[in-house]
Steps between C-alpha positions, in 0.01 A plus 500: 500500500236225522270431789692179570831687513360752746362218714835323508684820591258562786534147628877502462513811713277336756730201510794719591336680788256231609150406399360748751616785277245412231308788347175354380316818409210386716278674751589470867509137601210368703574277800583144402205270561537272798625152421212266439241775441529571130130447445362702791229746393599518134417819319430545129734270310629464146576185300846389392597198291852360492609268220826330584758286319822333610783290359430580136868433419478676165253248355362713219424200282258239637690258724503135399496157665441484874572873524179566305262295716314615807229331701171671419161386634347636180769358274422283198783251547499191719741220575292210380527150362566636152828649616403867478746696715699183558674482834282752678272399787129482431354847480424784265766712339539788260782585263588852606740790466650710225522879500233553234253296706615669819428839341156384385405374847628818662272703273203286603577531871575872510252756621555873570623417851781263400873495570737235359790399726765226508682285754838453333688279253313664215833481318803273526527129410308607190455336160735619228243738350535722806840399638686572176428869563546502879122473552427842352217349288324370812543815707377720215187286468435516874517878470247487218272279711505766772706337774494732802782346705664169580718362770840393377548125478827315536526467120479876459853495646640243255706769325555717808353816647653726233316309229174510696540876535564525126179311433309751712681818398595440137813485288643231274675193637863583584635192317242400237384851416152591382243242399335509154233722656753776556607680814331360810281764668449338839174422676216702645469251788737425784654183633473516878724354771455613859746233617769564236771713658828639366780321677682713754281806451157395620327681212222339303628356173148514353189702584349330805140589413272668250182693575223523243188711527178354362142611556631768733673256737865403529621142478857422607690207353800379702741279308701209641721230352591173668788544743645178355590686179877486570476119501316471168656776288857522379741685727549763230126561482471602865839665538478804728154409631353367823164323517347547843221310675174571321255561787717752686575690179134524400384595846747789516361644177140428601528700820643803320233485232230493767654802671463685171136405467533207259302225670400278207809283464582200280817291512639359176742229608709271286482209741226241532390155609475163333166320484350157505460439126199494271280749682265774381723806437265709712521265799759499779695173493824659623765316694604778740850628434676833458204650316261429787757618752513837328125525440424434867779713645446830319366799691119504537494826305587297187177378347598265216797279414563413134776243459711323239814289464358151560304497169181380674140618485308561822263741671526487878402684815747517787479671838710811543664573840178671614290194417336646191453312175745607233482377140818335368525398133721376218422460130694203360770591244576561131186713459262210563288685757395850601411555862200728542451673836200728555455715810377833624692783664331705771534870412494603865754257645693481168529129565397183319179351634624151574158341492454623142802315359417232242772323302525229236742370238384531140657247264646663187335255261569496128131472417468878467599702196861606551569870518584612147743775597697267725503231230648747253756614757615143567518426129733795454740366762472147360615631165786689663627200695430230241845514342652410834231263624461284189867428443561121521773405746482119497282191505365252754383143436212508751347716770754600766314610808516596862280202589327570829796711608559242774863405535715474190340574161615451139488868412680600819774251419527629142540858617766400753691317227485811281624717784791267572609502138484881487718541810771237451720726290600802702313401815645147525163373623474134603131488589197723449186547708173658386221631722167333407306826543696646210362238258177670402342276234552181298664450161226353283564299185181624329442872547176692446305203369747424220573144396837548666852490367683550827639838400573722800497874444673769701160614626420152631839472669452841657168390648690223677760740646370859497717659770820592312710380790878500471686170516763495773746250647631485857727261688344298781660230709351153503367569850339822379343322204344248736377784723354671193313188393377458858327839460261340253146466631278194502201491736171311489180646643370241748138587421489549123807301403612792286872541441685826553841474338785698354744264331786641293526356151847345444722467196586146389842529665347501850329208672397447862237349729236714669312308771184687598436255786805621691527817712597826335878523500557131438301444182780530243755224440709329231585823316698430184637712216543306180480181702768593755407546865527854634712568809432773756817693419466474123481829306208491255407754234121534509299682232161661564312812404570820691169468684620181668858617544363800688327265745159499333225254598669457837816334362726716713799265481558634148605832656796320662642430155833648391668593170184632338491488119221643287409376154210515252131552567311181587278533191809535278649186657179311429477624141862408430453151640185443294684602185802281571318180595178489299298294466477454877314218670356537852784425744453198721456593865673311778782735583339535841424174680189629676393286794152566642 
């Protein structure tokens, strides 16, 4: 039995009888230091370095387009009159990310006192190279890179808790079987979730924490995932689970760890803040939100907060409830940054010396020599997946993009049309609606610097829709459809003028007016299906992916639907539509009359 297996058994037992039953194998616990006095009379201390990553999303190959860029004060790229980095504000940028470069930078940043940890969404919503094999290629590489532990992210639940446990414990996929690499052996690291509880039992569904000894001192990592997970993951993915409030869950574990003498505590939380854009990744331009709420509310015994989820880069200090400074960080996404946190642990108090904490975000530039072993590893998986990825599925006549993802977009409309066509037979769908967050990249006429022939491959289509959601159809009344469309969000920040929006992408059969100047609840009018006005009592068959039908993204009216019918996967619907209608021109928008 491996070390990881023994750890999980110990933690599972603790979950059943309560965290207080932990057996740490430590000497008698010393009294917990008083809140606000972590640095009083420090004794001999030892150095520790944390390197942290978050929201990798299985990006083994270097990400492209906007997903590859990150603001970097030392970057070589500027938005200038020559059009370099067109569309970006003035500033310096680097092209970043890619597992082989990530591995190279990790080697440069490591010293003998280093631990590598993660803050969730390391897998899920992944490119085909990883997703085709249920992210086993990514998890195996993270093991090779020495990942110590990670909080679970919402995307770790995309295929449900049983699949996440399989990823950790081993065994071949129950439907697709073993990958070309053979039987899956599991991981030597744990996904942590102190606020993920088995429904009805109160037991932890995942290990709530992990303790690692380094330089003779113990560091505890407490894992949390956003409590909004049920709203942003399919109902099947979170079946049988409860996601409790993050601060209370972490504080419960923190107190028990302190009782057992583990005073150096770090929270890995898959929740974070947004930022004012175009800032140094090691600055603190956060717009306070759920991430700050958690970082400020955690017990003073917790020394550091490493976050994820919002895909931003920041290094902040917040005040804990005792008024002490506490470092709070996030490291962008897609492997574009590594957060480095250096500190010392007092041997006598067993606690982190807060005044010693220094943190920064290191951009994973592509100016270094990529790690040869990782390059070879990725090449192996590229060869394995190439037969699937390179298969042509259709053609386009020009770029079909998400635009600025504000309101209706050509690619969103195209996907909705494909989903309607796939659900008419059998599901009797009349309209289809697509969530904009599920459209992950553009369809580009010229790929990889080629002259361009408009050919779309399966791999390119998969990058657009990587979630393998199931297409479903439910019946809504006309009144319910209006209520559903009223749940769309459109707000304008009075200071920055920035737009926060969540507008469903409609099939061509649906038209309506959405007036952002009116109060919420009275914004939607003139709803028509194929040109005929919708009545309140009308029964309408509405197609959407199972994420939306389960109430995802806050569209709870979907859950009122009746006569549920399930059909093909969303990617299969898209592929079939491309094959049947090629060559495809960008659809004209205008299905939504957006008034603003």
